[in-house]
N, C-alpha and C positions, 0 to 999 in steps of 0.2 A: 229813871222810871223802870220798875221791874219789867222784864220782858214778858212775864206771864200775864201781866195786866193787858198788854196790847193783844195778846193771843185771845184772852178771854173776851175782850170787847169785839174782836173781829168775828167771833163765832156767830152772833146774831146777823152780821152782815153776810157771812157765808150762806147761812140759811135763807136769808132774804134773796140773795142773788141766784141761788140754785132753784128756789121755788118759782122765781119770776122769769126764768129762762124759757123762751118760747121758740123751740126748735132751733136753738143756736143763736138767737138774737135777743136784744133788749131794747126797749124804747127809752127815751129820756125820763118819762113819767108813766105810771100805770095807765093802761088804756090807750097809749099813743102808738104811732107808727114806728117801725124799726128805725133805729138810729145807729149808723156805723160807728160814730164816736163812742156812744154809750156802750155798744156791744164790745168794742175793743177793750175798754177799761174793765168791764165786768168779766170778760173772758180772761184777761191777764190776772185778775184777782182770783180766778178759779182754775189757774193753769195746772194745779195739782189734782184736778178732778177729771180723769180720762174720759168719762162718759160725756161730760159737758164739752170737753175739748173736741171730741169727734163731731158733735153737733155744730160747734162753731166753725170747724173746718168746712163742713158741708155748706153752711150758710155763706161763708166768705167766698168759697169757690163759685157758688151759684150767683153771687152778687157781683162778681167781677165783670166789668164792661168789656166789650170787644176790643177797645183800644188799650186794654191792660190796666186801666185805672178803676177806681171805685167812686161812687157818688155818696153824698151825705145820707141819702135815703135810697135804698135799692130801687132801680127803675126810674130815678128822678131825672135822668138825662145825662148830661156831660159829666165826665169824671172831674174830681176836684181834689182839695188838700187831704181829704180822707184817705186817698191812696197811700200816703205815707203811714197813716195810722194802721191801715189794714196790713201793710207789709210788716210793720213792727210786731203786730199780733201774730200773724202767720208764722213768722220766724221764731218768735219767743215760744209759741205753743208747740212748735215742731221739734226744736233742738232737744235731743236726749229723751224724747217721749215717743219711742217706737210703738208702744202699746196703743197710744192715742192716735198715731198717724196711720199705721197699718198699710193698707193697699193704696192710700191716698198720697203716698210719698212723692211719686212721680208728678201727679197733678199739682201738688203744692209747690214743687220746685219750678214747674212751668209757670205757675201763677206768680211766684216771687220774681222770676226773670221778666215776665211781661210787665209787672208792676214797676219794676226798677227801670225798664226801658221807657215806660210812660213818664216817670219822674225826670229822667235825664233829658227827654225830648220836650218837656213842658215847663221849663224854667220861665220865670217872669222876664219880660222885656220892657223895661220902663221907658224906652225911647219911643218917640213917635215914629210913624212909618217913614216920614221924610228924613228925620234924623238918622234912623236906622240905615236907610239907603245911602245917605251921605257917608256914614262911617264905613259901610261896606266898600264904597268906592275908594275911600282914603286908606283904610287899613286892611281890606280883604278879610280873610277868615279870622284874623286877630281882632276884628271889630266886636266880636262877642266875648272877648276875654276881659271882662270887667266885673267888679264886685256886684253880684246879684244873687237872688235866691228864688223863692217860690211865692205864689199868690194863693189866696183862698180859693179863687175860681180862675179858670183859664183866661189868658189875655188881659190880665190886670197887673197891678204893681206888686212889688215885694212887700211882704209882711213878716214880722219876726217869728210868729208861732208856726205858720206853715213851712217857713224856711228851716226852722229848727227841727221839726219832725221829719222833714224830707232828708236832712243831713243824717239823722239817726237811722232812717230806713235804708239809705244807700250804703252807709257804713256796714250795716248788718248783712246786706245781701251781696256785698262785694265778692265774696267767695264763689258766687255762682256765675260771675260774669266772665265772658271771654276777654282776652287781653285788650282789645280796642275799646270795648264798653267799659272795662275797668279803668282805663286811662281817662275816659270821658267822665266817669263817675267821680274819680279822684279830683279832676279839675273842677267839677261842679261843686264838690264839697269845699274845696279850697276857696273858690270865689264866693261861696255862700258864707264861709267863716269871715272872709274879708268884709263882706256886706254887714255882718253882725258887728264886727269890731269897729266899723266906721260909723255905726249908729248907736253907740253907747251914750246914754244920757249923762249930763253933767252930774257928778257925784256917784256915777255907776248905775248899772241896770239898764233896762230897755223899756221903751214905750211900745206901742203896737207896730209902729213902722219907723217913721222919722224920729229923730231926737231933737230936731229944731224945726220950727214952723214959723214962717214970716218973722224971723229974727227972735222968736221966743223959744227958750229952752223948755222942752216938754218933760213931764214927770215920768219916772219909771214905775212899773207895776210889778207886784210879786209874781204873778202867774206868767207874764211874758218874760220876765227876767229868769224865772226857773227854767222855762223851755230853752232859752238861749244858753244858759249855763249848762244844761244837760247836753246840748248839741256840741258845746265847746269843751266838754270834759275830756275828750281824747287829746286835746291840745293843751291841757292844763299845765304840763311841765314846761311849756314854752311861753305861757302867758301869766300875767299878774291879774287875776280876777278877784282879788280879795275885796276890793271896794264894792264890786257888784254883789258878791256873796253877802257882805255885811248889810248892804242896802236891802237885798231880798229878805234876809232874816228879819230885819227890823220892820219892814213893810208887811210881811206875812203875819207877824205877831200882832201888829197894830190892826190889820184887817180882821184877823181871827175868824176866817171862813174855812170850811172844809177844803175847797179847791186850792186856796192860797197855801194853807198849811201842808196839804198833801203833796202838791207839786214842789214846794220848797224842801220838804223832807227828802223827796227823791233826788232833787238836785244837790242838796247838801251831802247826801250819801255818796253820790258819784264823785264828789270832790273830796271825800274823806273827812268831812266836817261833822261835828256833833249835831244831833238833832233831837236831843232828849226833850227840850222844852217844847219844840214843835209837836212832837208826838203826844206829849202830855196835854197840850191845848186841844189837839185834834180828838183825843179820847173823849173829852168833855162834850164834843159836838156830835158824836156819832152813837151815843147810847140810845137804846130803843126809845122811840117816841120823838126823837129829834127829826128835823126836816130832811136830813140826809136819807132817811128811809123812804122818802117819796120821790127821790131823784136817783135813778140807777147809775147815772154817770158819776155822781158824787160818791155814791156807795161803793162802786167799784174802785174808784180812785183812792178813796180813804182806806179801803182794805189793802190795796197795794202798798200804801205808805206804812200802815200799821204793821204789816208783815214783811217789810223790806229786808229784814235780816234773816228771815226764815224762808221766804219764797224767792228772794233775790230781787234785784232792781230791774224792772221791765224796760227802763230807758237806758240800761247799760249796753255798750257795744261789745 
C-alpha cells in the first residue's frame, strides 16, 4: 500500500478530531460526556498539533484524582483502568515536545509520578480475604509475589486489557521513579507478564481474562490479543509469540472492524511484522461517511494506526 494513501485518508480524520476537540477532551460520540479513553486516543492521533496538546495537558492534569489515578469520566468517583491510558498519553505527548509542554513540565512530571504510584499500589488481588490472610501467615511478604495484573475497576479480578495498558504505562514512567519504586514497578511488570503468559488461549492469543472456564477452552479475540502483544513486545526477544501474532492477524482480518484492525496494526508494528493488508482494510473503513466518523475513539485509534510510520507507535515503550 503506498504510504501517501494512508496520509491522504488520515487528513479527514485529523480535521474531524481537531474540530471536535472540546477544551482538550473528546466524548465517545458527538454530544456525549467527556471520555478519558476517547480523549487519549484522539490526543495521541494529534500529538503533532502543539495547540491541541496544550489543551489536552490542561484537561488531564485537572482530571487527575487526589489518589493519583484517573476515572473513566472526570468526576465519576474512584480511579480505574483509565489511569494507565492517561499516563501513556501524558508521557507520549510530553517527550520531545517542549513547545507544547512549556511551563507545565513540572506539573506533568508530578502527575506521571502520582499516576505510577497509583498503579503500583492498586494491582488486582484475586484471592479472597481469608485466603489472602492465610497466605500472609504462611509466606509473609512473599505472599503477594504471584502472577497477577490489573482490573478494570478497583478490588476486582485480573483482566487482560487493563493489565496490558498498565504494563505499558509503568514501563514508560520508570525513568521518573526513585530506586525503591522502580524495583516495585519492575516486579509488578514481571508478575503481570507472567499472568498474561499463563492465560494464553489454546492456539494462541487472549480472551478477556481466563483462557479456560469450567473445563472449556475460551476463544481469543483480536483486540485483547493486540493489547497483550503490545505489552509483551519489550520481551519479544525472549518469547515465541508467533502463534499469537498469527491468530491476531487472522482474527482481525476476519472481524474487519476499525478497532480490531487498528490495534492489530499497532501490535504488529511493535513486533516488526508487516501490516500492509491490515492498513489496506482499515482505509476502506475510515473514508468519509463511514461509521468511524461518529465515534471519536475509533477515529483517533484509526488515525494512530494509519500514521504509525510517520507519527510513531503510541504503544511503544
